[in-house]
C-alpha positions as CSV (number, residue, x, y, z in Angstrom):
1,X,125.3,119.2,140.2
2,X,125.4,117.0,137.4
3,X,127.9,114.2,137.4
4,X,130.4,114.5,134.3
5,X,129.6,112.3,131.5
6,X,131.3,111.5,128.2
7,X,129.7,112.0,124.8
8,X,130.5,108.4,124.0
9,X,127.4,107.8,126.4
10,X,125.2,108.7,123.8
11,X,126.4,107.4,120.6
12,X,124.4,104.2,119.3
13,X,123.4,102.7,116.5
14,X,119.7,103.3,116.4
15,X,118.0,99.7,115.6
16,X,114.6,100.2,114.1
17,X,112.1,98.3,115.6
18,X,110.0,95.7,113.8
19,X,106.8,93.5,115.2
20,X,104.6,90.9,113.9
21,X,100.9,91.4,113.9
22,X,98.7,88.0,113.3
23,X,95.3,87.8,112.4
24,X,92.9,84.6,111.4
25,X,92.9,83.5,107.9
26,X,96.6,84.2,107.1
27,X,99.2,81.7,107.7
28,X,102.1,83.9,108.5
29,X,102.0,87.3,110.6
30,X,102.2,91.0,109.1
31,X,105.3,92.5,109.9
32,X,105.5,96.0,110.5
33,X,108.2,98.6,111.0
34,X,109.1,101.8,112.9
35,X,109.9,104.5,110.9
36,X,112.7,106.9,111.3
37,X,112.5,110.6,112.1
38,X,113.7,111.1,108.6
39,X,111.0,109.0,107.5
40,X,108.5,111.0,109.2
41,X,109.6,114.4,108.0
42,X,109.4,113.2,104.6
43,X,106.1,111.8,104.9
44,X,104.9,114.9,106.6
45,X,106.4,117.0,103.8
46,X,104.6,114.9,101.1
47,X,101.4,115.2,102.9
48,X,101.6,119.0,103.5
49,X,99.4,121.0,100.8
50,X,100.8,125.0,100.9
51,X,98.2,127.1,99.6
52,X,97.7,131.1,99.8
53,X,94.2,132.6,102.1
54,X,92.4,135.7,100.7
55,X,95.2,137.9,102.7
56,X,98.1,136.3,100.4
57,X,99.5,135.0,103.4
58,X,100.9,131.2,102.8
59,X,99.3,128.9,104.6
60,X,100.5,125.0,104.9
61,X,98.3,122.4,105.9
62,X,98.9,118.6,106.5
63,X,96.5,116.1,104.9
64,X,96.1,113.9,107.7
65,X,94.6,111.2,105.6
66,X,97.2,111.1,103.1
67,X,99.8,111.0,106.0
68,X,98.2,108.2,107.8
69,X,98.1,106.4,104.8
70,X,101.8,106.8,103.9
71,X,102.6,105.9,107.3
72,X,100.7,103.1,107.0
73,X,102.3,102.0,103.7
74,X,105.9,102.7,104.8
75,X,105.4,100.7,107.8
76,X,104.0,97.3,106.4
77,X,107.1,95.2,105.7
78,X,105.1,91.9,104.9
79,X,103.2,91.4,102.8
80,X,104.9,93.6,99.9
81,X,101.5,95.3,99.2
82,X,103.2,96.6,96.1
83,X,103.2,92.7,94.3
84,X,101.6,92.5,91.2
85,X,100.1,89.0,92.3
86,X,98.8,90.1,95.3
87,X,97.3,93.5,93.9
88,X,95.9,91.2,90.9
89,X,94.0,89.0,93.4
90,X,92.3,91.4,95.5
91,X,91.6,93.7,92.1
92,X,93.6,96.7,93.3
93,X,96.4,97.3,90.8
94,X,98.7,100.1,91.3
95,X,96.9,100.3,95.1
96,X,99.0,99.3,97.5
97,X,96.3,101.2,100.0
98,X,93.3,99.6,98.4
99,X,95.2,96.0,98.7
100,X,95.4,96.3,102.2
101,X,92.0,97.5,102.8
102,X,90.6,94.5,100.8
103,X,92.3,92.0,102.5
104,X,91.5,93.1,105.9
105,X,88.4,93.5,107.8
106,X,87.2,97.0,109.5
107,X,88.4,95.4,113.1
108,X,91.8,93.9,111.4
109,X,92.7,97.2,109.7
110,X,92.0,99.4,112.5
111,X,94.4,97.3,114.8
112,X,97.3,97.0,112.2
113,X,96.9,101.0,112.2
114,X,97.1,101.3,115.9
115,X,100.4,98.9,115.8
116,X,101.7,101.0,113.2
117,X,100.9,104.4,115.5
118,X,101.9,102.7,118.7
119,X,105.4,101.2,117.4
120,X,106.4,104.5,115.5
121,X,105.1,106.6,118.8
122,X,102.7,108.7,116.6
123,X,100.2,107.6,119.2
124,X,102.2,109.1,121.9
125,X,102.2,112.5,120.2
126,X,99.0,112.6,119.5
127,X,97.8,112.2,122.8
128,X,100.2,114.9,124.4
129,X,98.9,117.1,121.6
130,X,95.2,116.6,123.0
131,X,96.4,116.9,126.2
132,X,97.8,120.3,125.4
133,X,94.8,121.3,123.6
134,X,92.5,120.7,126.6
135,X,94.7,123.0,128.7
């Protein structure tokens, strides 16, 4: 039989994790942060397209590329990818995602994406879905 616990045992202020990611050629690290469940739901909703199929049924499809881009942009704290000076330097005005892609090599960009996924727990969720699909 389970021991009686107090509801107070489940009350906590959630501190979102941050992590520094260092790349050669930059004097300071990139800083990424974990996103909350609420932020993740907003990102998923904004990346979901609603369409009707031929039978008239409403279908919702998650645009994986848009979701991945938005997750990355929401997670990067430093540098501020919306800074005009940074965008002007890289020739990517009004395109924070493009700025990030021009700043980093393919390998660095991939490493940053992996760190963001790991920090927010997206990687484990995807691994679980792959395992479930194999069964």
